[in-house]
C-alpha positions in Angstrom: 87.7 85.4 130.0 88.4 88.5 127.6 87.3 90.2 124.4 89.4 92.7 122.4 87.1 95.2 120.5 88.8 97.2 117.7 88.2 100.9 117.9 88.5 102.8 114.6 88.8 106.6 114.8 89.7 108.6 111.9 87.4 111.7 111.3 89.4 113.1 108.4 88.4 109.7 106.5 85.2 109.6 108.2 86.0 106.1 109.6 84.4 105.4 113.0 83.6 102.0 114.8 83.1 101.4 118.4 83.5 104.9 119.5 81.4 104.5 122.7 84.7 103.1 124.2 86.6 106.2 123.7 85.4 107.8 127.0 86.6 104.8 129.0 89.8 104.6 127.2 90.3 108.2 127.6 89.6 107.9 131.5 92.0 104.9 131.9 94.8 106.9 129.8 94.4 109.9 132.0 94.6 107.9 135.2 97.7 106.1 134.1 99.5 108.5 131.8 102.5 108.9 133.8 103.4 105.3 133.0 102.6 105.7 129.2 104.4 108.7 128.1 107.3 111.0 128.6 107.4 115.0 128.6 107.4 115.0 124.6 104.0 113.1 124.5 101.1 114.4 122.3 98.9 116.2 124.9 96.0 115.9 122.5 94.0 112.5 123.2 92.0 112.5 120.2 95.1 113.1 118.0 96.8 110.1 119.8 93.9 107.8 119.4 93.7 108.7 115.7 97.3 108.3 115.1 97.2 104.7 116.3 93.8 103.7 114.9 92.9 101.1 113.7 95.4 99.3 115.9 93.7 100.1 119.3 91.4 97.7 121.1 89.0 98.0 124.1 89.6 95.2 126.6 86.4 93.8 128.1 85.5 90.7 130.2 82.8 88.4 129.2 80.4 90.5 131.0 81.2 93.4 128.8 82.9 95.4 131.4 85.6 97.6 130.3 89.1 96.6 131.8 91.5 98.4 129.7 92.8 99.0 126.4 95.8 97.8 124.2 97.3 99.4 121.1 100.0 98.9 118.7 102.3 101.7 117.1 105.7 102.3 115.6 105.6 99.3 113.2 108.4 98.2 111.1 108.2 96.5 107.9 105.7 97.6 105.0 102.1 97.6 104.3 102.0 93.9 103.3 104.6 92.4 105.8 105.0 94.1 109.1 107.8 92.8 111.1 107.3 94.3 114.6 105.3 96.8 116.7 105.4 98.5 119.9 102.8 97.4 122.5 101.2 99.6 124.8 98.7 98.4 127.4 96.7 100.0 130.2 94.3 98.4 132.7 91.9 99.6 135.3 93.0 98.4 138.6 90.0 96.0 138.9 91.6 93.9 136.0 95.2 93.7 137.7 96.3 90.1 138.3 95.1 87.0 136.5 92.8 88.8 134.1 95.9 91.0 132.9 98.0 87.8 132.4 95.4 86.0 130.5 94.5 88.9 128.2 98.3 89.5 127.5 98.6 86.1 126.1 95.2 86.3 124.3 96.3 89.6 122.7 99.8 88.1 121.7 98.0 85.3 119.8 96.0 87.8 118.0 99.0 89.9 117.1 100.8 86.9 115.6 98.0 84.9 114.0 95.9 87.8 112.8 98.4 90.6 112.2 101.3 88.2 111.2 103.8 90.1 113.3 107.4 88.5 114.0 108.2 90.5 117.1 106.3 92.7 119.6 108.4 95.1 121.8 107.3 97.0 125.0 109.1 99.8 126.6 108.7 100.4 130.4 109.9 102.9 132.8 111.8 101.2 135.5 109.4 102.4 138.1 106.4 100.3 136.4 107.3 97.0 138.0 103.8 95.8 137.5 104.0 96.0 133.8 107.5 94.4 133.8 106.0 91.5 135.8 103.2 91.2 133.4 105.5 91.0 130.3 107.6 88.3 131.8 104.7 86.3 132.9 103.5 86.7 129.1 106.7 85.4 127.6 108.3 88.5 127.0 112.2 88.7 127.6 114.1 91.7 128.8 116.4 93.0 126.2 118.2 96.0 127.2 118.1 99.2 129.3 118.4 102.3 127.2 119.9 104.9 129.5 118.8 108.4 129.6 116.5 107.8 126.6 113.9 110.6 127.3 112.9 113.3 129.7 110.1 112.5 132.2 108.7 114.9 134.7 111.8 117.1 133.8 114.4 114.5 134.7 116.4 112.1 132.4 114.7 108.8 132.3 116.0 105.3 131.4 113.7 102.8 129.6 113.6 98.9 129.8 112.9 97.1 126.5 111.1 93.8 126.4 110.4 91.7 123.5 108.7 88.4 122.4 109.1 86.8 119.2 106.7 84.8 117.2 108.8 81.6 117.1 109.2 81.7 121.0 105.5 82.3 121.4 104.4 79.5 119.4 107.2 77.1 121.0 106.7 78.2 124.8 103.7 80.3 125.4 100.8 79.5 123.1 100.2 75.8 124.5 99.5 77.2 128.0 96.1 79.0 126.9 94.8 76.4 124.2 
């Protein structure tokens, strides 16, 4: 039902892979950036993508239609053993619903099985109820609201933190999509 295609972008090291997805990622990012960043976000899209590479994936359906992107950043751990990462996703409107729920669980499997992560965190603005619902359906649990964590649109902004742990995923979530 979905594919995750890794996008690698680092012009300083002359590393490039699947860059033809960058315009679609940029368009999706610009369309929904108000849900992704605060007033302090790096306004340079290329620097942003380079900063998270190689941990960014284009999400496609099986007909190779672009449906959105997922990225991981703010890792904790070290080069050989990563404990946790922060997940950011952004989907085109045509993907909202069953596709996003399925791809979220599929991506968690990738994170736990291939990257060896123990915990995946997601930070959500309170007005982004669609993402909160998606996270809960994928097995994430609400952890805490961080009051006045940042400034967004010139106003103090709370942020909700959700997380899922590898042990919970393997015990409760994985069997739903095997």
